[in-house]
C-alpha positions as CSV (number, residue, x, y, z in Angstrom):
1,X,-2.5,-6.6,-17.5
2,X,-0.3,-9.2,-16.0
3,X,2.3,-8.9,-13.2
4,X,5.4,-8.4,-15.5
5,X,3.5,-5.7,-17.5
6,X,2.5,-4.0,-14.3
7,X,6.1,-4.0,-13.0
8,X,7.3,-2.7,-16.3
9,X,4.8,0.2,-16.0
10,X,5.9,0.9,-12.4
11,X,9.6,1.0,-13.5
12,X,8.8,3.3,-16.5
13,X,6.9,5.8,-14.4
14,X,8.8,5.6,-11.0
15,X,12.5,6.1,-10.6
16,X,12.5,6.3,-6.8
17,X,13.7,3.0,-5.3
18,X,11.9,3.7,-2.0
19,X,8.6,4.4,-3.8
20,X,9.0,1.2,-5.8
21,X,9.7,-0.8,-2.6
22,X,6.5,0.8,-1.1
23,X,4.4,-0.5,-4.0
24,X,6.0,-3.9,-3.6
25,X,5.2,-3.9,0.1
26,X,1.6,-3.0,-0.6
27,X,1.4,-5.7,-3.3
28,X,2.7,-8.2,-0.7
29,X,0.2,-7.2,1.9
30,X,-2.6,-7.3,-0.7
31,X,-1.6,-10.9,-1.8
32,X,-1.8,-12.0,1.9
33,X,-5.2,-10.4,2.4
34,X,-6.5,-11.8,-0.8
35,X,-5.6,-15.3,0.4
36,X,-7.2,-14.7,3.8
37,X,-10.4,-13.0,2.5
38,X,-10.9,-15.2,-0.6
39,X,-10.1,-12.5,-3.1
40,X,-8.4,-13.0,-6.5
41,X,-4.8,-12.9,-5.4
42,X,-3.4,-11.7,-8.8
43,X,-6.0,-8.9,-9.1
44,X,-5.5,-7.7,-5.5
45,X,-1.7,-7.9,-6.0
46,X,-2.0,-5.7,-9.1
47,X,-4.0,-3.1,-7.3
48,X,-1.3,-3.0,-4.6
49,X,1.5,-2.8,-7.1
50,X,0.0,-0.2,-9.3
51,X,-1.7,2.0,-6.7
52,X,1.1,4.7,-6.7
53,X,2.7,4.1,-10.1
54,X,1.8,7.7,-11.2
55,X,2.7,9.4,-7.9
56,X,6.2,10.4,-8.8
57,X,5.2,12.0,-12.1
58,X,1.9,13.5,-10.9
59,X,2.2,13.9,-7.1
60,X,-1.1,16.0,-6.7
61,X,0.0,18.3,-3.9
62,X,-3.3,20.2,-4.3
63,X,-5.3,16.9,-3.7
64,X,-7.4,17.4,-6.8
65,X,-10.1,14.7,-7.1
66,X,-9.8,14.6,-10.9
67,X,-6.3,15.6,-11.8
68,X,-2.9,14.0,-11.2
69,X,-2.4,11.1,-8.8
70,X,-4.4,8.8,-8.7
71,X,-7.0,10.1,-11.2
72,X,-4.6,10.6,-14.2
73,X,-2.9,7.2,-13.5
74,X,-6.3,5.4,-13.4
75,X,-7.3,7.0,-16.7
76,X,-4.1,5.6,-18.1
77,X,-4.7,2.2,-16.6
78,X,-8.2,2.1,-18.0
79,X,-6.8,2.9,-21.5
80,X,-4.6,-0.2,-21.0
81,X,-7.6,-2.4,-20.2
82,X,-7.1,-2.7,-16.4
83,X,-10.2,-3.9,-14.7
84,X,-12.7,-1.5,-13.2
85,X,-12.4,-3.3,-9.8
86,X,-8.7,-2.5,-9.7
87,X,-9.1,1.0,-11.0
88,X,-11.9,1.8,-8.4
89,X,-9.7,0.4,-5.6
90,X,-6.8,2.6,-6.7
91,X,-9.1,5.6,-6.8
92,X,-10.4,4.8,-3.3
93,X,-7.0,4.7,-1.7
94,X,-6.8,8.5,-1.9
95,X,-9.4,10.0,0.3
96,X,-9.5,13.2,-1.6
97,X,-11.0,11.5,-4.7
98,X,-14.2,10.9,-2.8
99,X,-14.4,7.4,-4.3
100,X,-16.3,5.0,-2.1
101,X,-14.5,1.9,-1.1
102,X,-17.2,-0.7,-1.8
103,X,-15.3,-3.9,-2.5
104,X,-13.1,-6.0,-0.2
105,X,-10.2,-5.2,-2.5
106,X,-10.7,-1.5,-2.2
107,X,-11.0,-1.7,1.6
108,X,-7.9,-3.8,1.9
109,X,-5.8,-1.5,-0.3
110,X,-6.8,1.5,1.8
111,X,-6.2,-0.5,5.0
112,X,-2.6,-1.6,4.1
113,X,-1.3,1.4,2.2
114,X,-0.3,3.8,5.0
115,X,0.3,0.9,7.4
116,X,3.0,-0.5,5.0
117,X,4.7,2.9,5.1
118,X,4.7,3.0,8.9
119,X,6.0,-0.6,9.2
120,X,8.8,0.2,6.7
121,X,9.8,3.3,8.6
122,X,9.7,1.4,11.9
123,X,12.0,-1.2,10.4
124,X,14.5,1.3,9.1
125,X,15.1,2.8,12.6
126,X,15.8,-0.6,14.2
127,X,19.5,-1.4,14.9
128,X,19.2,-4.5,12.7
129,X,17.3,-2.6,10.0
130,X,15.4,-5.9,9.7
131,X,11.7,-6.6,9.7
132,X,12.5,-10.1,10.8
133,X,12.9,-9.0,14.5
134,X,10.1,-6.3,14.4
135,X,7.3,-6.9,16.8
136,X,3.8,-5.5,16.0
137,X,3.9,-3.8,19.4
138,X,6.8,-1.7,18.2
139,X,4.8,-0.5,15.2
140,X,1.9,0.4,17.5
141,X,4.3,2.3,19.7
142,X,5.7,4.2,16.7
143,X,2.2,4.9,15.6
144,X,1.6,6.9,18.8
145,X,4.6,9.0,18.2
146,X,3.3,11.8,16.1
147,X,6.9,13.0,15.3
148,X,7.8,9.6,13.8
149,X,7.1,9.2,10.1
150,X,5.0,12.3,10.0
151,X,3.8,11.7,6.4
152,X,2.0,8.5,7.4
153,X,-1.7,9.2,8.2
154,X,-2.6,7.5,11.5
155,X,-6.2,8.4,10.8
156,X,-6.1,6.5,7.5
157,X,-4.6,3.5,9.3
158,X,-7.3,3.5,11.9
159,X,-10.1,4.1,9.4
160,X,-8.7,1.4,7.1
161,X,-8.8,-1.3,9.7
162,X,-12.3,-0.2,10.7
163,X,-13.6,-0.3,7.1
164,X,-11.9,-3.7,6.5
165,X,-13.7,-5.0,9.7
166,X,-10.5,-6.0,11.6
167,X,-9.2,-5.0,14.9
168,X,-6.1,-2.8,14.7
169,X,-3.6,-4.9,16.6
170,X,-4.3,-8.1,14.6
171,X,-4.2,-6.0,11.4
172,X,-0.8,-4.6,12.2
173,X,0.5,-8.1,13.1
174,X,-1.0,-9.6,9.9
175,X,0.7,-7.0,7.7
176,X,4.0,-7.3,9.6
177,X,4.0,-11.1,9.1
178,X,3.1,-10.7,5.4
179,X,6.0,-8.3,4.8
180,X,8.4,-10.6,6.7
181,X,7.7,-13.3,4.2
182,X,9.0,-11.1,1.4
183,X,11.6,-9.2,3.4
184,X,14.5,-9.8,1.0
185,X,12.6,-8.4,-2.1
186,X,11.4,-5.4,0.0
187,X,14.8,-4.5,1.2
188,X,13.7,-5.2,4.8
189,X,15.9,-8.1,5.6
190,X,18.5,-6.0,7.4
191,X,22.2,-5.6,7.6
Protein backbone atom coordinates (compact mmCIF):
# COMPACT_ATOMS: atom_id res chain seq x y z
CA UNK A 1 0.00 0.00 0.00
CA UNK A 2 1.32 3.41 -0.87
CA UNK A 3 0.62 6.74 0.84
CA UNK A 4 -2.22 7.89 -1.51
CA UNK A 5 -3.95 4.52 -1.09
CA UNK A 6 -3.58 4.74 2.69
CA UNK A 7 -4.99 8.27 2.76
CA UNK A 8 -7.92 7.16 0.61
CA UNK A 9 -8.64 4.36 3.10
CA UNK A 10 -8.44 6.79 6.02
CA UNK A 11 -10.90 9.13 4.32
CA UNK A 12 -13.26 6.28 3.42
CA UNK A 13 -13.39 4.95 6.99
CA UNK A 14 -13.03 8.18 9.00
CA UNK A 15 -15.30 11.20 8.67
CA UNK A 16 -14.06 13.03 11.78
CA UNK A 17 -11.67 15.81 10.79
CA UNK A 18 -10.02 15.78 14.22
CA UNK A 19 -9.36 12.03 14.03
CA UNK A 20 -7.92 12.44 10.54
CA UNK A 21 -5.66 15.23 11.84
CA UNK A 22 -4.57 12.96 14.70
CA UNK A 23 -3.55 10.26 12.23
CA UNK A 24 -1.66 12.87 10.18
CA UNK A 25 0.12 14.05 13.33
CA UNK A 26 1.16 10.52 14.25
CA UNK A 27 2.30 9.98 10.64
CA UNK A 28 4.43 13.14 10.92
CA UNK A 29 6.02 12.04 14.19
CA UNK A 30 6.67 8.56 12.80
CA UNK A 31 8.42 10.01 9.72
CA UNK A 32 10.67 12.06 11.99
CA UNK A 33 11.54 9.10 14.20
CA UNK A 34 12.19 6.87 11.17
CA UNK A 35 14.75 9.40 9.91
CA UNK A 36 16.39 9.58 13.34
CA UNK A 37 16.35 5.86 14.12
CA UNK A 38 17.21 4.60 10.63
CA UNK A 39 13.81 3.12 9.85
CA UNK A 40 12.01 2.88 6.52
CA UNK A 41 10.39 6.32 6.47
CA UNK A 42 7.50 5.36 4.19
CA UNK A 43 6.64 2.21 6.15
CA UNK A 44 6.81 3.99 9.50
CA UNK A 45 4.68 6.82 8.12
CA UNK A 46 2.06 4.34 6.88
CA UNK A 47 1.89 2.76 10.34
CA UNK A 48 1.26 6.20 11.82
CA UNK A 49 -1.29 7.20 9.22
CA UNK A 50 -3.24 3.95 9.40
CA UNK A 51 -3.08 3.20 13.13
CA UNK A 52 -6.59 4.55 13.90
CA UNK A 53 -8.27 4.31 10.47
CA UNK A 54 -10.91 1.88 11.84
CA UNK A 55 -11.49 3.64 15.19
CA UNK A 56 -14.53 5.66 14.14
CA UNK A 57 -16.38 2.65 12.66
CA UNK A 58 -15.25 0.13 15.30
CA UNK A 59 -14.34 2.05 18.47
CA UNK A 60 -13.99 -0.99 20.78
CA UNK A 61 -15.26 0.50 24.03
CA UNK A 62 -15.07 -3.00 25.57
CA UNK A 63 -11.33 -3.20 24.74
CA UNK A 64 -11.67 -6.60 23.12
CA UNK A 65 -8.26 -7.93 22.10
CA UNK A 66 -9.72 -9.61 19.00
CA UNK A 67 -12.76 -7.59 17.88
CA UNK A 68 -13.19 -4.04 16.58
CA UNK A 69 -10.32 -1.49 16.76
CA UNK A 70 -7.51 -2.25 15.99
CA UNK A 71 -7.94 -6.00 15.40
CA UNK A 72 -10.68 -5.76 12.76
CA UNK A 73 -8.83 -2.96 10.99
CA UNK A 74 -5.60 -4.94 10.95
CA UNK A 75 -7.41 -7.93 9.47
CA UNK A 76 -8.62 -5.61 6.71
CA UNK A 77 -5.11 -4.21 6.19
CA UNK A 78 -3.69 -7.73 5.93
CA UNK A 79 -6.31 -8.54 3.28
CA UNK A 80 -5.01 -5.52 1.34
CA UNK A 81 -1.43 -6.80 1.53
CA UNK A 82 -0.09 -4.38 4.17
CA UNK A 83 3.18 -5.66 5.64
CA UNK A 84 3.20 -7.67 8.84
CA UNK A 85 5.61 -5.19 10.43
CA UNK A 86 3.08 -2.37 9.99
CA UNK A 87 0.18 -4.57 11.10
CA UNK A 88 2.03 -5.71 14.23
CA UNK A 89 2.91 -2.09 15.10
CA UNK A 90 -0.73 -1.07 14.75
CA UNK A 91 -1.84 -3.97 16.93
CA UNK A 92 0.78 -3.04 19.53
CA UNK A 93 -0.37 0.58 19.86
CA UNK A 94 -3.44 -0.66 21.79
CA UNK A 95 -2.34 -2.14 25.10
CA UNK A 96 -5.46 -4.31 25.41
CA UNK A 97 -4.49 -6.41 22.36
CA UNK A 98 -1.57 -7.81 24.37
CA UNK A 99 0.60 -7.56 21.26
CA UNK A 100 4.27 -7.17 22.19
CA UNK A 101 6.04 -4.18 20.69
CA UNK A 102 9.16 -5.86 19.36
CA UNK A 103 10.32 -3.58 16.54
CA UNK A 104 11.55 0.00 16.67
CA UNK A 105 8.54 0.90 14.48
CA UNK A 106 6.08 -0.59 16.98
CA UNK A 107 7.81 1.08 19.92
CA UNK A 108 7.83 4.45 18.15
CA UNK A 109 4.15 4.22 17.23
CA UNK A 110 3.19 3.52 20.82
CA UNK A 111 5.50 6.29 22.03
CA UNK A 112 4.07 9.01 19.79
CA UNK A 113 0.35 8.16 19.63
CA UNK A 114 -0.91 9.53 22.95
CA UNK A 115 1.79 12.22 22.99
CA UNK A 116 0.52 13.63 19.68
CA UNK A 117 -2.93 13.89 21.24
CA UNK A 118 -1.58 15.76 24.25
CA UNK A 119 0.50 18.13 22.11
CA UNK A 120 -2.49 18.88 19.89
CA UNK A 121 -4.70 19.57 22.90
CA UNK A 122 -2.02 21.81 24.43
CA UNK A 123 -1.84 23.72 21.15
CA UNK A 124 -5.60 24.28 20.96
CA UNK A 125 -5.74 25.99 24.37
CA UNK A 126 -2.99 28.47 23.53
CA UNK A 127 -4.17 32.03 22.75
CA UNK A 128 -2.46 31.76 19.35
CA UNK A 129 -3.83 28.24 18.70
CA UNK A 130 -0.40 27.69 17.15
CA UNK A 131 2.14 24.96 17.76
CA UNK A 132 4.80 27.32 16.41
CA UNK A 133 5.07 29.07 19.79
CA UNK A 134 4.46 25.95 21.92
CA UNK A 135 7.31 25.08 24.25
CA UNK A 136 7.85 21.45 25.27
CA UNK A 137 7.77 22.60 28.90
CA UNK A 138 4.16 23.70 28.38
CA UNK A 139 3.28 20.20 27.20
CA UNK A 140 4.97 18.70 30.27
CA UNK A 141 3.03 21.10 32.50
CA UNK A 142 -0.26 20.08 30.83
CA UNK A 143 0.72 16.44 31.25
CA UNK A 144 0.77 16.90 35.03
CA UNK A 145 -2.75 18.38 35.01
CA UNK A 146 -4.95 15.28 35.21
CA UNK A 147 -8.07 17.31 34.34
CA UNK A 148 -6.54 18.45 31.03
CA UNK A 149 -7.15 16.18 28.03
CA UNK A 150 -8.47 13.43 30.28
CA UNK A 151 -8.65 10.92 27.43
CA UNK A 152 -4.87 11.01 26.94
CA UNK A 153 -3.11 8.24 28.83
CA UNK A 154 -0.16 9.70 30.69
CA UNK A 155 0.90 6.15 31.58
CA UNK A 156 1.13 5.24 27.89
CA UNK A 157 3.22 8.36 27.21
CA UNK A 158 5.64 7.46 29.99
CA UNK A 159 5.79 3.76 29.05
CA UNK A 160 6.20 4.66 25.38
CA UNK A 161 9.26 6.82 25.98
CA UNK A 162 10.73 4.16 28.24
CA UNK A 163 10.19 1.37 25.69
CA UNK A 164 11.63 3.53 22.91
CA UNK A 165 14.67 4.13 25.12
CA UNK A 166 14.42 7.92 25.23
CA UNK A 167 14.13 10.37 28.09
CA UNK A 168 10.71 11.97 28.36
CA UNK A 169 11.70 15.64 28.01
CA UNK A 170 13.76 15.17 24.82
CA UNK A 171 11.01 12.90 23.46
CA UNK A 172 8.36 15.58 24.00
CA UNK A 173 10.64 18.20 22.43
CA UNK A 174 11.36 15.94 19.44
CA UNK A 175 7.67 15.32 18.71
CA UNK A 176 6.76 19.01 19.17
CA UNK A 177 9.47 19.98 16.68
CA UNK A 178 8.34 17.30 14.21
CA UNK A 179 4.76 18.55 14.35
CA UNK A 180 5.89 22.17 13.95
CA UNK A 181 7.41 21.22 10.60
CA UNK A 182 3.96 20.11 9.37
CA UNK A 183 1.87 22.65 11.31
CA UNK A 184 -0.16 23.86 8.36
CA UNK A 185 -1.28 20.41 7.20
CA UNK A 186 -2.12 19.43 10.78
CA UNK A 187 -4.25 22.52 11.38
CA UNK A 188 -1.84 23.64 14.11
CA UNK A 189 -0.47 26.83 12.56
CA UNK A 190 -2.86 29.01 14.52
CA UNK A 191 -5.12 31.98 13.92
